[in-house]
Each structure stands twice: as C-alpha cells, then as structure tokens.
N, CA, C and O of each residue as an XYZ file, in Angstrom:
740
protein
N       9.402     -7.497     12.854
C      10.508     -7.226     11.939
C      11.945     -7.550     12.408
O      12.309     -7.345     13.566
N      12.693     -8.035     11.506
C      14.043     -8.377     11.941
C      14.955     -7.507     10.928
O      14.572     -7.240      9.789
N      16.168     -7.100     11.439
C      17.165     -6.396     10.781
C      17.518     -7.065      9.463
O      17.573     -8.293      9.403
N      17.739     -6.360      8.491
C      18.545     -6.741      7.241
C      19.922     -6.408      7.328
O      20.271     -5.374      7.898
N      20.803     -7.256      6.771
C      22.313     -6.824      6.769
C      22.684     -5.636      5.998
O      23.697     -4.964      6.194
N      21.747     -5.418      5.065
C      22.146     -4.255      4.027
C      21.158     -2.934      4.374
O      20.673     -2.169      3.541
N      21.009     -2.885      5.724
C      20.209     -1.665      6.268
C      20.827     -0.420      5.918
O      22.055     -0.362      5.967
N      20.136      0.627      5.558
C      20.636      1.896      5.404
C      20.754      2.606      6.722
O      20.073      2.233      7.677
N      21.610      3.638      6.814
C      21.856      4.272      8.013
C      20.675      5.148      8.413
O      19.957      5.681      7.566
N      20.493      5.285      9.722
C      19.309      6.237     10.088
C      19.387      7.643      9.310
O      18.389      8.137      8.787
N      20.545      8.193      9.281
C      20.663      9.550      8.726
C      20.381      9.479      7.240
O      19.837     10.443      6.702
N      20.688      8.484      6.590
C      20.359      8.394      5.175
C      18.773      8.114      4.967
O      18.223      8.312      3.883
N      18.176      7.691      5.979
C      16.540      7.356      5.942
C      16.039      8.768      6.175
O      15.098      9.110      5.459
N      16.465      9.573      6.977
C      15.804     10.723      7.373
C      16.240     11.883      6.486
O      15.598     12.930      6.565
N      17.173     11.802      5.728
C      17.496     13.110      4.791
C      16.752     12.733      3.482
O      16.512     11.618      3.019
N      16.463     13.930      3.030
C      15.775     14.023      1.649
C      16.316     15.099      0.847
O      16.334     16.243      1.303
N      16.740     14.844     -0.262
C      17.354     15.873     -1.209
C      16.319     16.730     -1.751
O      15.169     16.294     -1.807
N      16.590     17.881     -2.151
C      15.625     18.774     -3.053
C      15.172     17.994     -4.394
O      14.004     18.107     -4.766
N      15.980     17.297     -5.036
C      15.717     16.530     -6.052
C      14.567     15.429     -5.738
O      13.618     15.215     -6.493
N      14.786     14.803     -4.577
C      13.825     13.781     -4.106
C      12.538     14.443     -3.803
O      11.489     13.936     -4.202
N      12.548     15.517     -3.137
C      11.425     16.272     -2.764
C      10.599     16.650     -4.017
O       9.388     16.431     -4.050
N      11.192     17.157     -4.937
C      10.616     17.770     -6.268
C      10.003     16.424     -7.046
O       8.956     16.513     -7.688
N      10.725     15.202     -6.937
C      10.108     14.039     -7.571
C       9.038     13.593     -6.784
O       8.090     13.141     -7.425
N       8.923     13.603     -5.356
C       7.704     13.323     -4.730
C       6.480     14.020     -5.086
O       5.379     13.501     -5.271
N       6.857     15.538     -5.181
C       5.652     16.207     -5.514
C       5.130     16.012     -6.956
O       3.933     16.101     -7.227
N       5.998     15.767     -7.779
C       5.609     15.647     -9.212
C       4.778     14.276     -9.149
O       3.657     14.262     -9.658
N       5.295     13.119     -8.539
C       4.542     11.944     -8.427
C       3.137     12.040     -7.860
O       2.210     11.403     -8.359
N       2.988     12.838     -6.817
C       1.804     13.179     -6.216
C       0.802     13.994     -7.194
O      -0.392     13.713     -7.292
N       1.321     14.847     -7.774
C       0.613     15.854     -8.747
C       0.175     14.882     -9.933
O      -0.955     15.008    -10.406
N       1.000     13.971    -10.393
C       0.597     13.163    -11.543
C      -0.415     12.062    -11.108
O      -1.301     11.709    -11.885
N      -0.295     11.563     -9.966
C      -1.392     10.640     -9.278
C      -2.660     11.341     -9.265
O      -3.705     10.881     -9.726
N      -2.506     12.624     -8.645
C      -3.785     13.292     -8.422
C      -4.443     13.608     -9.790
O      -5.670     13.535     -9.846
N      -3.805     13.921    -10.803
C      -4.436     14.254    -11.985
C      -4.980     12.849    -12.641
O      -6.056     12.853    -13.239
N      -4.349     11.868    -12.535
C      -4.945     10.393    -12.925
C      -6.194     10.086    -12.109
O      -7.251      9.680    -12.594
N      -5.987     10.297    -10.952
C      -7.153     10.032     -9.964
C      -8.442     10.728    -10.270
O      -9.518     10.139    -10.173
N      -8.335     12.008    -10.649
C      -9.332     12.987    -10.916
C     -10.072     12.396    -12.159
O     -11.300     12.312    -12.205
N      -9.146     11.946    -13.275
C      -9.979     11.451    -14.432
C     -10.547     10.101    -14.163
O     -11.553      9.699    -14.747
N      -9.918      9.423    -13.300
C     -10.469      7.968    -13.123
C     -11.479      7.909    -12.151
O     -12.221      6.927    -12.170
N     -11.663      8.881    -11.207
C     -12.856      8.925    -10.199
C     -12.538      7.868     -9.259
O     -13.455      7.102     -8.964
N     -11.398      7.698     -8.741
C     -10.977      6.570     -7.842
C     -11.673      6.999     -6.416
O     -11.669      8.135     -5.942
N     -12.266      5.838     -5.847
C     -12.766      5.949     -4.591
C     -12.427      4.697     -3.759
O     -12.108      3.674     -4.364
N     -12.471      4.708     -2.482
C     -12.222      3.595     -1.530
C     -13.449      3.458     -0.719
O     -13.966      4.371     -0.076
N     -13.897      2.167     -0.809
C     -15.155      1.887      0.082
C     -14.955      0.670      0.976
O     -14.540     -0.372      0.468
N     -15.226      0.743      2.289
C     -15.162     -0.432      3.152
C     -15.774     -1.596      2.485
O     -16.718     -1.473      1.705
N     -15.189     -2.827      2.820
C     -15.740     -4.095      2.266
C     -16.842     -4.372      3.276
O     -16.706     -4.323      4.498
N     -18.073     -4.701      2.533
C     -19.250     -4.909      3.443
C     -19.652     -6.350      3.105
O     -19.092     -6.997      2.220
N     -20.618     -6.797      3.833
C     -21.304     -8.177      3.367
C     -21.758     -8.211      2.067
O     -21.603     -9.230      1.394
N     -22.401     -7.041      1.542
C     -22.834     -6.998      0.266
C     -21.697     -7.013     -0.757
O     -21.848     -7.706     -1.762
N     -20.568     -6.307     -0.589
C     -19.552     -6.294     -1.500
C     -18.507     -7.398     -1.537
O     -17.705     -7.598     -2.449
N     -18.640     -8.096     -0.386
C     -17.380     -9.130     -0.093
C     -17.241    -10.166     -1.192
O     -16.096    -10.427     -1.561
N     -18.236    -10.773     -1.745
C     -18.108    -11.692     -2.814
C     -17.478    -11.133     -4.129
O     -16.688    -11.749     -4.844
N     -17.898    -10.009     -4.311
C     -17.194     -9.378     -5.497
C     -15.792     -9.017     -5.282
O     -14.924     -9.184     -6.138
N     -15.589     -8.520     -4.128
C     -14.130     -8.201     -3.789
C     -13.163     -9.561     -3.720
O     -11.992     -9.522     -4.097
N     -13.732    -10.655     -3.242
C     -13.087    -11.830     -3.238
C     -12.808    -12.464     -4.667
O     -12.022    -13.401     -4.803
N     -13.417    -11.964     -5.589
C     -13.092    -12.387     -7.095
C     -11.935    -11.752     -7.569
O     -11.283    -12.298     -8.459
N     -11.592    -10.681     -7.102
C     -10.471    -10.069     -7.626
C      -9.287    -10.917     -7.724
O      -9.097    -11.796     -6.884
N      -8.389    -10.695     -8.795
C      -7.280    -11.663     -9.079
C      -6.056    -10.967     -9.443
O      -6.162     -9.925    -10.091
N      -4.841    -11.429     -9.094
C      -3.661    -10.977     -9.546
C      -3.334    -11.275    -11.029
O      -3.988    -12.198    -11.515
N      -2.602    -10.771    -11.687
C      -2.161    -11.253    -13.080
C      -1.232    -12.388    -13.010
O      -0.445    -12.478    -12.068
N      -1.284    -13.362    -14.063
C      -0.330    -14.512    -13.962
C       1.028    -14.124    -13.619
O       1.519    -13.115    -14.126
N       1.719    -14.903    -12.736
C       3.124    -14.603    -12.372
C       3.156    -13.745    -11.059
O       4.250    -13.640    -10.505
N       2.128    -13.154    -10.535
C       2.073    -12.262     -9.561
C       1.528    -13.030     -8.148
O       1.529    -12.463     -7.056
N       1.123    -14.245     -8.338
C       0.459    -15.066     -7.315
C       1.154    -14.916     -5.986
O       0.414    -14.871     -5.003
N       2.435    -14.832     -5.798
C       3.209    -14.866     -4.692
C       3.491    -13.507     -4.139
O       4.189    -13.405     -3.130
N       2.990    -12.452     -4.738
C       3.317    -11.044     -4.384
C       2.439    -10.602     -3.290
O       2.849     -9.706     -2.553
N       1.152    -11.183     -3.075
C       0.200    -10.593     -2.244
C      -0.660    -11.721     -1.890
O      -0.897    -12.568     -2.751
N      -1.188    -11.833     -0.634
C      -2.221    -12.983     -0.366
C      -3.451    -12.747     -1.093
O      -3.801    -11.644     -1.513
N      -4.110    -13.864     -1.227
C      -5.598    -13.792     -1.928
C      -6.461    -12.799     -1.250
O      -6.253    -12.591     -0.054
N      -7.380    -12.177     -1.849
C      -8.360    -11.199     -1.087
C      -9.145    -12.120     -0.044
O      -9.417    -11.587      1.032
N      -9.479    -13.244     -0.215
C     -10.126    -14.055      0.781
C      -9.320    -14.272      1.928
O      -9.866    -14.275      3.031
N      -7.993    -14.469      1.816
C      -6.999    -14.656      2.987
C      -6.958    -13.372      3.605
O      -7.059    -13.386      4.832
N      -6.803    -11.988      2.904
C      -6.738    -10.960      3.580
C      -8.018    -10.734      4.469
O      -7.922    -10.406      5.652
N      -9.214    -10.927      3.836
C     -10.486    -10.798      4.694
C     -10.599    -11.576      5.863
O     -11.117    -11.221      6.921
N     -10.057    -12.706      5.591
C     -10.068    -13.704      6.909
C      -9.391    -13.101      8.005
O      -9.786    -13.048      9.169
N      -8.165    -12.576      7.449
C      -7.338    -12.009      8.585
C      -7.966    -10.719      9.260
O      -7.901    -10.401     10.447
N      -8.547    -10.098      8.284
C      -9.408     -8.742      8.808
C     -10.428     -9.211      9.887
O     -10.588     -8.598     10.943
N     -11.073    -10.287      9.566
C     -12.115    -10.785     10.582
C     -11.672    -11.286     11.807
O     -12.378    -11.280     12.816
N     -10.403    -11.768     11.758
C      -9.726    -12.160     13.098
C      -9.136    -10.971     13.855
O      -9.220    -10.916     15.082
N      -8.486     -9.935     13.069
C      -8.007     -8.912     13.794
C      -8.759     -7.564     13.319
O      -8.573     -7.110     12.190
N      -9.563     -6.997     14.191
C     -10.356     -5.974     13.938
C      -9.564     -4.529     13.657
O     -10.224     -3.562     13.276
N      -8.302     -4.435     13.836
C      -7.558     -3.267     13.501
C      -7.186     -3.077     12.093
O      -6.606     -2.067     11.695
N      -7.571     -4.190     11.251
C      -7.436     -4.035      9.727
C      -8.624     -3.400      9.312
O      -9.697     -3.581      9.889
N      -8.448     -2.524      8.149
C      -9.503     -1.682      7.453
C      -9.415     -2.328      6.068
O      -8.609     -1.809      5.295
N     -10.125     -3.387      5.630
C     -10.229     -3.689      4.099
C     -11.084     -2.723      3.370
O     -12.109     -2.276      3.886
N     -10.654     -2.361      2.082
C     -11.355     -1.447      1.337
C     -11.404     -1.993     -0.171
O     -10.440     -2.594     -0.646
N     -12.528     -1.763     -0.865
C     -12.579     -1.844     -2.276
C     -12.096     -0.733     -2.971
O     -12.374      0.414     -2.620
N     -11.342     -1.013     -4.000
C     -10.808      0.382     -4.887
C     -11.731      0.290     -6.082
O     -11.848     -0.717     -6.780
N     -12.389      1.454     -6.258
C     -13.305      1.618     -7.260
C     -12.999      2.804     -8.229
O     -12.627      3.898     -7.805
N     -13.171      2.538     -9.508
C     -13.236      3.619    -10.389
C     -14.504      3.905    -11.035
O     -14.880      3.324    -12.053
N     -15.176      4.835    -10.413
C     -16.693      5.116    -10.457
C     -17.417      3.840    -10.009
O     -17.014      3.438     -8.918
N     -18.184      3.253    -10.456
C     -18.992      1.978     -9.950
C     -18.053      0.897    -10.201
O     -18.345     -0.125     -9.580
N     -16.978      0.813    -10.951
C     -16.334     -0.472    -11.341
C     -15.335     -0.829    -10.134
O     -14.550     -0.014     -9.649
N     -15.463     -2.029     -9.758
C     -14.415     -2.554     -8.647
C     -13.357     -2.956     -9.426
O     -13.443     -3.780    -10.335
N     -12.163     -2.271     -9.012
C     -10.898     -2.665     -9.707
C      -9.892     -3.154     -8.853
O      -8.954     -3.767     -9.363
N      -9.934     -2.988     -7.672
C      -8.936     -3.564     -6.634
C      -9.312     -3.575     -5.281
O     -10.458     -3.328     -4.905
N      -8.297     -3.878     -4.480
C      -8.527     -4.086     -3.002
C      -7.307     -3.555     -2.342
O      -6.214     -3.522     -2.910
N      -7.521     -3.131     -1.111
C      -6.437     -2.544     -0.201
C      -6.854     -2.933      1.284
O      -8.027     -3.079      1.627
N      -5.781     -3.080      2.107
C      -5.968     -3.299      3.551
C      -4.970     -2.567      4.391
O      -3.786     -2.834      4.190
N      -5.281     -1.673      5.314
C      -4.468     -0.993      6.105
C      -4.978     -0.937      7.663
O      -6.146     -1.131      8.003
N      -4.045     -0.678      8.424
C      -4.472     -0.734     10.033
C      -3.339     -0.138     10.764
O      -2.265      0.209     10.272
N      -3.734     -0.053     12.092
C      -2.769      0.622     12.916
C      -2.518     -0.483     14.037
O      -3.449     -1.118     14.531
N      -1.255     -0.651     14.379
C      -0.923     -1.798     15.281
C      -0.094     -1.259     16.477
O       1.085     -0.941     16.319
N      -0.755     -1.155     17.739
C      -0.096     -0.753     18.930
C       1.062     -1.655     19.460
O       1.816     -1.235     20.338
N       1.183     -2.798     18.964
C       2.169     -3.843     19.511
C       3.624     -3.409     19.256
O       4.562     -3.836     19.930
N       3.759     -2.511     18.213
C       4.960     -1.957     17.780
C       5.401     -0.878     18.769
O       5.117      0.298     18.544
N       6.025     -1.209     19.764
C       6.389     -0.095     20.862
C       7.560      0.829     20.348
O       8.497      0.454     19.642
N       7.351      2.048     20.806
C       6.677      2.519     21.874
C       5.282      3.381     21.202
O       4.403      3.761     21.975
N       5.201      3.579     20.069
C       4.171      4.341     19.455
C       3.262      3.799     18.428
O       2.434      4.508     17.856
N       3.425      2.486     18.184
C       2.739      1.685     17.243
C       3.107      1.990     15.849
O       3.958      2.840     15.588
N       2.430      1.254     14.871
C       2.930      1.400     13.497
C       1.503      1.408     12.552
O       0.627      0.558     12.713
N       1.427      2.314     11.715
C       0.561      2.349     10.702
C       0.953      1.550      9.540
O       1.968      1.902      8.938
N       0.243      0.437      9.100
C       0.531     -0.344      7.955
C      -0.410     -0.327      6.787
O      -1.613     -0.550      6.921
N       0.195     -0.044      5.573
C      -0.556     -0.180      4.313
C      -0.075     -1.641      3.968
O       1.041     -1.871      3.503
N      -0.967     -2.553      4.224
C      -0.438     -3.968      4.212
C      -0.713     -4.714      2.891
O       0.050     -5.603      2.514
N      -1.786     -4.357      2.202
C      -2.166     -4.905      0.883
C      -2.754     -3.963      0.078
O      -3.617     -3.157      0.427
N      -2.176     -4.106     -1.198
C      -2.757     -3.178     -2.314
C      -2.695     -4.210     -3.601
O      -1.630     -4.735     -3.925
N      -3.857     -4.440     -4.265
C      -4.125     -5.401     -5.431
C      -4.811     -4.804     -6.431
O      -5.942     -4.447     -6.104
N      -4.482     -4.575     -7.572
C      -5.333     -4.122     -8.666
C      -5.631     -5.301     -9.571
O      -4.719     -5.936    -10.100
N      -6.887     -5.584     -9.743
C      -7.378     -6.712    -10.492
C      -6.605     -6.923    -11.836
O      -6.290     -5.930    -12.492
N      -6.307     -8.107    -12.242
C      -5.394     -8.331    -13.372
C      -6.054     -7.681    -14.663
O      -5.334     -7.337    -15.601
N      -7.250     -7.537    -14.695
C      -8.009     -6.868    -15.855
C      -7.916     -5.432    -15.960
O      -8.307     -4.826    -16.958
N      -7.371     -4.838    -14.881
C      -7.221     -3.359    -14.882
C      -5.785     -2.932    -14.727
O      -5.529     -1.729    -14.684
N      -4.764     -3.896    -14.634
C      -3.481     -3.451    -14.453
C      -2.806     -2.850    -15.866
O      -3.218     -3.207    -16.970
N      -1.813     -1.977    -15.701
C      -1.196     -1.343    -16.838
C      -1.861     -0.082    -17.233
O      -1.570      0.516    -18.269
N      -2.804      0.333    -16.350
C      -3.599      1.656    -16.716
C      -3.406      2.778    -15.856
O      -4.071      3.804    -16.000
N      -2.547      2.649    -14.980
C      -2.218      3.731    -13.887
C      -3.192      3.737    -12.569
O      -3.297      4.666    -11.768
N      -3.842      2.550    -12.537
C      -4.739      2.322    -11.337
C      -3.916      2.274    -10.110
O      -4.250      2.959     -9.143
N      -2.814      1.481    -10.066
C      -1.956      1.310     -8.889
C      -1.428      2.751     -8.235
O      -1.424      3.080     -7.049
N      -1.016      3.446     -9.319
C      -0.466      4.860     -8.836
C      -1.720      5.692     -8.114
O      -1.623      6.231     -7.011
N      -2.796      5.693     -8.866
C      -3.974      6.492     -8.423
C      -4.581      5.949     -7.185
O      -5.087      6.703     -6.354
N      -4.544      4.553     -7.025
C      -5.173      3.850     -5.742
C      -4.218      4.177     -4.532
O      -4.647      4.428     -3.405
N      -2.874      4.152     -4.871
C      -1.843      4.452     -3.839
C      -2.070      5.900     -3.218
O      -2.203      6.138     -2.018
N      -2.090      6.774     -4.205
C      -2.526      8.289     -3.881
C      -3.535      8.285     -3.068
O      -3.365      8.706     -1.923
N      -4.640      7.868     -3.434
C      -5.986      7.902     -2.667
C      -5.864      7.218     -1.148
O      -6.412      7.652     -0.135
N      -5.127      6.203     -1.231
C      -4.818      5.427      0.048
C      -4.014      6.196      1.008
O      -4.304      6.177      2.204
N      -2.932      6.931      0.513
C      -2.197      7.795      1.211
C      -2.883      9.012      1.880
O      -2.680      9.402      3.029
N      -3.746      9.555      0.952
C      -4.621     10.719      1.475
C      -5.593     10.225      2.571
O      -5.858     10.913      3.557
N      -6.060      9.119      2.372
C      -6.900      8.656      3.511
C      -6.166      8.280      4.766
O      -6.693      8.519      5.853
N      -5.079      7.754      4.698
C      -4.236      7.433      5.835
C      -3.905      8.693      6.611
O      -4.025      8.801      7.832
N      -3.460      9.671      5.753
C      -3.097     11.025      6.503
C      -4.278     11.540      7.233
O      -4.178     11.955      8.388
N      -5.528     11.518      6.499
C      -6.667     11.985      7.132
C      -7.098     11.356      8.254
O      -7.511     12.006      9.214
N      -7.048     10.078      8.252
C      -7.464      9.193      9.488
C      -6.482      9.237     10.553
O      -6.853      9.340     11.722
N      -5.298      9.171     10.250
C      -4.157      9.006     11.324
C      -3.131     10.091     11.539
O      -2.212      9.950     12.346
N      -3.302     11.191     10.798
C      -2.695     12.427     11.026
C      -1.225     12.339     10.877
O      -0.502     12.579     11.844
N      -0.723     11.999      9.684
C       0.799     12.031      9.326
C       1.654     11.071     10.091
O       2.852     11.329     10.200
N       1.119      9.904     10.673
C       2.156      9.013     11.174
C       2.851      8.402     10.169
O       2.429      8.430      9.013
N       3.972      7.796     10.506
C       4.844      7.045      9.607
C       3.890      5.989      8.991
O       3.048      5.403      9.671
N       4.060      5.791      7.727
C       3.391      4.522      6.945
C       4.338      3.507      6.635
O       5.323      3.759      5.941
N       4.087      2.262      7.147
C       4.939      1.178      6.795
C       4.149      0.293      5.891
O       2.918      0.272      5.892
N       5.025     -0.551      4.996
C       4.554     -1.725      4.260
C       5.691     -2.666      3.986
O       6.851     -2.405      4.303
N       5.296     -3.826      3.354
C       6.521     -4.581      2.990
C       6.101     -5.117      1.525
O       4.958     -5.173      1.072
N       7.192     -5.463      0.956
C       7.263     -5.827     -0.443
C       8.005     -6.951     -0.692
O       9.121     -7.053     -0.182
N       7.463     -7.994     -1.548
C       8.338     -9.134     -1.948
C       9.530     -8.680     -2.887
O       9.377     -7.924     -3.847
N      10.697     -9.216     -2.505
C      11.831     -8.785     -3.241
C      11.740     -8.836     -4.844
O      12.227     -7.996     -5.601
N      11.112     -9.837     -5.166
C      10.916     -9.895     -6.704
C       9.938     -8.999     -7.391
O       9.942     -8.877     -8.616
N       9.046     -8.331     -6.561
C       8.080     -7.410     -7.076
C       8.508     -6.061     -7.334
O       7.878     -5.112     -6.866
N       9.610     -5.895     -8.099
C      10.188     -4.637     -8.554
C       9.240     -3.551     -8.897
O       9.423     -2.436     -8.408
N       8.227     -3.780     -9.707
C       7.314     -2.810    -10.138
C       6.655     -2.116     -8.817
O       6.632     -0.890     -8.700
N       6.162     -2.929     -7.906
C       5.459     -2.334     -6.826
C       6.562     -1.572     -5.923
O       6.259     -0.557     -5.296
N       7.760     -2.084     -5.900
C       8.832     -1.277     -5.007
C       9.038      0.018     -5.693
O       9.091      1.069     -5.054
N       9.156     -0.033     -6.989
C       9.376      1.250     -7.727
C       8.278      2.155     -7.497
O       8.549      3.320     -7.206
N       6.948      1.746     -7.595
C       5.798      2.684     -7.425
C       5.949      3.212     -5.959
O       5.873      4.422     -5.747
N       6.132      2.444     -5.088
C       6.235      2.953     -3.519
C       7.275      3.904     -3.484
O       6.987      4.985     -2.969
N       8.579      3.724     -3.975
C       9.719      4.516     -3.952
C       9.269      5.879     -4.657
O       9.670      6.955     -4.214
N       8.494      5.809     -5.676
C       8.101      7.016     -6.431
C       7.239      8.092     -5.476
O       7.230      9.316     -5.608
N       6.597      7.387     -4.590
C       5.774      8.303     -3.543
C       6.675      8.607     -2.263
O       6.211      9.238     -1.314
N       7.918      8.154     -2.278
C       8.652      8.575     -1.047
C       8.910      7.627     -0.090
O       9.520      7.968      0.923
N       8.448      6.182     -0.280
C       8.816      5.315      0.564
C      10.221      4.767      0.416
O      10.727      4.570     -0.689
N      10.828      4.531      1.552
C      12.263      4.001      1.483
C      12.414      2.749      2.165
O      11.629      2.491      3.077
N      13.437      1.822      1.805
C      13.631      0.425      2.447
C      14.211      0.842      3.757
O      15.029      1.751      3.897
N      13.677      0.040      4.771
C      14.116      0.317      6.164
C      15.214     -0.451      6.617
O      15.893     -0.133      7.593
N      15.425     -1.612      5.816
C      16.484     -2.516      6.367
C      15.827     -3.646      7.202
O      16.488     -4.614      7.577
N      14.635     -3.511      7.456
C      13.869     -4.584      8.189
C      13.123     -5.651      7.309
O      12.725     -5.355      6.182
N      12.960     -6.791      7.806
C      12.068     -7.751      7.023
C      10.812     -8.212      7.993
O      10.899     -8.419      9.203
N       9.761     -8.312      7.275
C       8.481     -8.711      8.081
C       8.656    -10.376      8.342
O       9.602    -11.023      7.895
N       7.644    -10.893      9.088
C       7.693    -12.293      9.471
C       7.675    -13.186      8.198
O       7.925    -14.383      8.340
N       7.385    -12.666      6.911
C       7.381    -13.564      5.665
C       8.567    -13.271      4.898
O       8.657    -13.642      3.728
N       9.574    -12.563      5.541
C      10.844    -12.324      4.873
C      10.664    -11.166      3.701
O      11.568    -10.883      2.916
N       9.487    -10.603      3.703
C       9.509     -9.350      2.804
C      10.127     -8.210      3.271
O      10.242     -8.015      4.481
N      10.584     -7.347      2.347
C      11.527     -6.103      2.629
C      10.577     -4.987      3.233
O       9.513     -4.716      2.675
N      10.945     -4.421      4.259
C      10.103     -3.373      4.822
C      10.416     -1.847      4.241
O      11.554     -1.498      3.928
N       9.415     -1.109      4.153
C       9.520      0.185      3.479
C       8.798      1.149      4.463
O       7.979      0.730      5.281
N       9.112      2.357      4.357
C       8.620      3.441      5.290
C       8.439      4.810      4.640
O       9.383      5.266      3.996
N       7.387      5.451      4.747
C       7.094      6.795      4.306
C       7.056      7.573      5.443
O       6.210      7.293      6.293
N       7.880      8.582      5.639
C       7.901      9.533      6.750
C       7.319     10.957      6.395
O       7.286     11.841      7.251
C-alpha cells in the first residue's frame, strides 16, 4: 500500500461518534433481518461448485470494479491464504467472495476481504448488504476481531457507501492497483 495525499489523520480514524456507532448498529440489525429472510450462507468453492461459481457475472458497467471469478480462483490456487466462498440464498448461488490473512504486512499481518461480487441477476435486492454482514460475522469468528481491510475502485461509489454503512473508513492508502484502501476496526 502507498499513502494517499488526502489521508485522514490517525485520530480521526480511531474516533467514532455516538451517531456513527448508532448508525453502525442500525446497519447491522437491518442486514441481520434481511439475511434471516434471505437464508444467506457462505460455502467454500469446491471442485464440484467451481464451474457454477465461475459463471457469476457483474452487471454491465461494473466490469472494472472486481476481477472475474475465474481470475480470483486462479489467484487463490496460487496463494493458499485466500479463502474463496460462494454466496448462497438457500440453494441458489447468488455471488462470490474471497478473504484471507496475510502475514507479510508487518508487524501483525492484515485480514483482507478482497472480493465481493453479487451476480448481475441478483443485484438491487439487498444481497450485497446481507452477504457483507455474513462475511463480517465469519471473519470475526475465524480471526477474532482483527482489523479488516479491503480496497475499492474509486468509481464504485455504491460499494464504498455499503462498506461505510458497516463502519469501514478510508485509510488514505492505495493498493497495488491504485484502489482506495478501507479498514473496519
């Protein structure tokens, strides 16, 4: 990561107002209620599910916002620290996500939620919010409240707004592709 010239101060990143805390709780409760209705579950991508997962697509105009699922899975094949998962509503495959922990970020490593894609056929129904809530629960359970990092393409304002509604904040860093870094503490 490289520093962005418009980086917020450390104190502004660490402070949270009562209104922000209230909004974060509201977003989580809303997502929980949606997810309960939707029956969202995350399943590891297996040999049996891989072809179906690779057929997931972004909506027109979103092609540059996230790598293709095939590219993500190829990266996961090369780097075993990645955990690719299919996002399901009941038995219906509706999306894909990938996360992992990277020790090369000294001194303590970083937990990355690096990919989240809801198939074009299922967008606009609240699945992104419900999937993000499920992913955050899983990451907390598996990694015990470590900070969670992600990056977002500057033009992808809907994704950035979704992440901000869950408490992610811009860090002032940029990843190797020039995407803006965000962190949930």
